[in-house]
N, C-alpha and C positions, 0 to 999 in steps of 0.2 A: 670570865668563862670562857672554855673554848666548846662550842654547840658540836663540833663536828667528828667529836668521839664516839664510840660504837656504837650500834642502836640496842644492841640487846646485853642484857645481864647472863655471862653465862658462869659456869661453875667449875671450868678448869682455868680459867683466866686467858683461855686464847684469845685470840683477836681475828676477826676473819680477815681473807686478803682485802676485801671491797673498804672494811673500816681502816684497814692499814693504811690503804692510798688515800683515802680521806687525813687519815692523820698526819701522814709525811704531807701533802700537799696542805693542810693546815700551816703545818711548821716551817715549810718554805713560805707561805703568805706571809709568814711572821718573822722572818729573814733568817733562817737556820738554813745554812749552805747544806746541800745535800751529799756534796762530799764528806762534811764533816759530821754527819747522820753517818755514812756508812764509816767512816774512822772510828767513829765511837762504838757502834753496833760488832765490828770487830775486834776492836779492843775488849769490848766488855766479853764475848764469848772466849776470846782468847784467856782471858783473867779467868773467869769461869772453870774452864778446862783446867788452869793451872791450881786453880784452888781444890777441884774435885782430884787431883792428882797428888794431892799435898805436894803442890810445890814442887815436884819431880818431873819436869818433861822433858829434861836434858837425855837425848838419845830416843823418846819414845818418837815411833813411828806413825805420824798421824797424816790420813789424806782428807783433803777440804775438796770437795764437790761444789759448784757455787753454778747456780741457775744465771739465767741472762739481768743487763742491767744493774740496779740497783744491790739486789741481793747477790751478785758476783762482785758488786764493788765492796760488800761487806764481807764476804766470803776473801776473796783477794787480802783485806784489810787482816781479817783474822791470820790468815796463810803467817803472813809476815810476821805479826805479833807472836803468833806460837813458834817460829823460826827465832825472833826475838830468844825467847824464853827457852830454849835450846832443843825443839821439838826438830824431829827430822820429817819433814814436810815435803809430801808429795802432792 
C-alpha cells in the first residue's frame, strides 16, 4: 500500500501540489523514471484532446504553455504528440 497518497479526500478529484510532489517522489523511489512519467503525462493529455475533438486535430491551432521542470517536460511531450496527431502546435 502506498502511504504517501493525498491526505485529504476532496469532491472534485484534484490533487494538491504538495500531494503530487509526494506521489511523484514515491513513484521515483519505486523505480519509475521521471522522464517516462513526463512522457506518459504528455501522451495522455494529447490523447484526451484528440478524443475531445472527435479524433480531428489535423490543422487545428494549439498553443501549449509550459511551466518549469517536470511540468514543462510533460507540456513539451504533449506538444510533440499533438503535432504527431496533426495539430498546428505553437
